[in-house]
N, C-alpha and C positions, 0 to 999 in steps of 0.2 A: 125567717123560716130556715131550718137546717137544710144543708145541701142533700140532694138525693144520694143514695148509695152509689158508689162508682163500681160497676160490675164488669169484670173481665170475663169474656167468653172465648173459649178456645176448644180444640178438639184434636183428634189424631187421624181423621179421615180426609183431611185436606180442605183447602179453602172453598172448594166447590160442592162439598157434601150437603145433602139435603138436611141431615140432622143438625148441622151447624146453624143453618138458617132457621130451623124450627126453634132452636134454643134461643137465638137472638130475639126472635119475635116475642117469646114469652118474657124474657128478661127485661124488655123495654117497658113492661108494665110496672116494674119494681124499682127502676133507677136509671142512671145514665150508663149506657153500655158502650164498651169499646171491644173490638174483636181483633184477635191475632191468631192466625192459623198457618200451618205449614203449607208450602206450595203444592205438595203432593201428599199422598197417604203416608202416614208414619205409624200405621198399626204395628203393634209388637215392639215398639221402641221403648216401652216401659219408662224408666226414669233416666234414660240415656241423655247425655249432653254432647254438644259439639266442641271438640278441643283441637281439631286439626285444620280449621279454616275459619275465616272471618264470618260473623253473623250479620245478616242484613234483614231489616224489616222495612218493606216497601208499601206505601199507601196504595190501596186499590179501591175499586168502586165500593161504596158503602153497602152494607147488608141491612136492609130494612131501615135505612137512615142512620145506622150506627157507624162511626169511624172504623175502618177496617184495614188491617195490614196483613200482608203475606210474609212469611219468614222462610229462609232457606234452612232453618234448623229443625230440631225435634219439638214435640209438645212442651217438654220441660224447658227447653231454650226459650220458647215463646213466653212462658210464665216468668222466667228469670229476667228477660228483657223488659217485661212489663213492670217489674219492681226495681229496675235499675236504669233509670234515665230515659226510657223511651217515651213516657207520657208525663204530663205536668202533674197528674194526681196519682197517688198510690191506690191500687184497687182495694176496695173494702170487702169484696167477695170474688171468688174464682169459681166459675162453673164450666165444666168440660163435657163435651158431647154435642148432641145426643149421638152416641156411638151406634153405628150400623152393626148390630150383633151384641149378644150378651157378654158381660164381663163378670161372671160368677166364679166362685171357688178360687182355684189357684191362678185363674186368668188375671186376677188383680196384680200378680207379680209381673206379667208380661205386657199389660195394657198401657198404651200411650195415653188413652183417655184418663185412666186412673193415675198415671205418672204425673200428669198435669195437675190433677186435684191434690195429690200428695205434696207436690211442690208448693202449691198454694198454701197448704196447711203448715209447711215449714216456715213460711213467711208470716205465720201467725194470724191469718185471716180465715174465716169460715169458707170451706171449699167442698164442692160436690161434683162427683162424676155421674153422668146419666148415660144409660145404655138401653137400647131397644132390642128385644130378641128377634131381630129380623135383619138379615145381611143384605137384603135387596137394595140396590142403589135408589130405587123409587119407593122405598118403604113408606107406609102411611104413619106419620108421626102425630096425627090429630089427637089420639087418646094419650099418647106419651106427653104431649104438651100440657094436658090437664094435670097429670101427675107431677110434672116439673113445677107447675105453679103451686100446687098443694105443698110439696116438699119444701120449696124455697120459702114460702110463707111461714112454715113451721120453723125453719132455720132463723128467719128474721125475728120470730117471736121468742125463740128459746136459745139461740146460739149453738155453737159447737165447741167443745173443749179444745184448748190449744193443742196443736200438733196432732189433730184428729180430723179426718174428713169422712164423708159419706159416700158409699158405693151404692147407687140406686139402679136396679134393673127392672125394666118394664116388659111384661109379656106381650107377645104379638097380638093376641086377641083382646077382647074387652076385659080389663082387670076386675076381679071380684072384690078387691080391696088391697090394703097395704099391710105387709108384715115386716116387723123388725126382726132380723135373723142373724145367725152367725154364718161364717164362711163354711161351705161344704168341704169336707176332707176328701180330696181327690187329686189326681194328677193327669197330665198329658203323657200318654205313652208315645214317645217320639220315634216313629219308624221312618227312616229315610229310604226312599226308593232309589236304587242305583239305575241310572239311565245313561244313554249314549247320545251325544249331539250329532248333527249332520256331518261333523268333521271327524267322527270316530272317537271323540274324547269323552271320558266318563265324567258324570256329574251326579249330584245327589239332590233329590227333591223332597222337601219336608211333607210328610203325610201324617199318619198316626191317628189316634183317637183319644177321647177323654175317658178316664176310668174313675167312676164314682165309688168311693169306698163305703158310703153310707146312704144308699138309695132310699131307705125308708125313714130317714131322720127328718121329722116334720119341722124342726126348728132351723133348718138350713136354707140357704138362698136358692139352691137349685130346686129343692122340693117346692118352695113357694112359687118359683117361676113356672115349673112344670104343672102346677095346679092353678095357674092363671092368676097368681097374686104378684103384686109388686114386691120386690125384696129390697130392704134397706139394711146394709151392713156398715157399722162404724169401723173405720180402718185407722189404725195407729201407726205412726212412723217408728215407734219403739219395737224393734224386732227381737228383743231379748226373750229367750225362753226361760221364764222364771222358775219353772219346775226343775229344769236341768241346772239352773244357777244354784239352787239350793243343794242339789245332789253334788255338784262340783265342789262345794265348800267342804265336803267330807273327804274329798280325795287327798292323797298325799303326793305332792309334786317335788 
């Protein structure tokens, strides 16, 4: 009998996050699971890597029986370690999450959860990032776990094209269904509040808000999530703007 799939589970909320435990629990129904996560939260680290200090992966108490390691690096560092001599087997799948909070629209650029999934796709294996639209540390992942199982089974059945991963966002309430969407066109309006610390020194605190440029576009991930649907967006590592590429060919340099 063929070996079970070897599934790498990681996240960006840290080794103690409830979403990580929920994801491990589901993945154990599908294969042999190994877990590696950062020691602390690495939200917003995107595809960042560590270049200025040694990386360490230390065995810790198993999560739901799965071998588990904590890393002093970023989510992408964790995936890189997993494909480069940390384990005896090379992962067949990379699943990241379940993130505490949605990763819709342009947040895919900043998300450590999606950074890990993107890194997995760069290694040529099917990879998925899962997020729940609930930032609470004690968020209820019971409905999200059902979605994780459905999506992963579909990936097992159909595969994912090379260098592509899936960005899956689950609403906080009971999902009405699943919609395959495109990324919403929007951006974070980054307003930094100027503050003063107790020693009289100025510092800046990130605040701001998200600006949705197409609030009524029903084919987008935010629209789906706001209407209580799970959104699935295929994400490619090829960031070439092909429309502009064709235009540039007519320029004179």
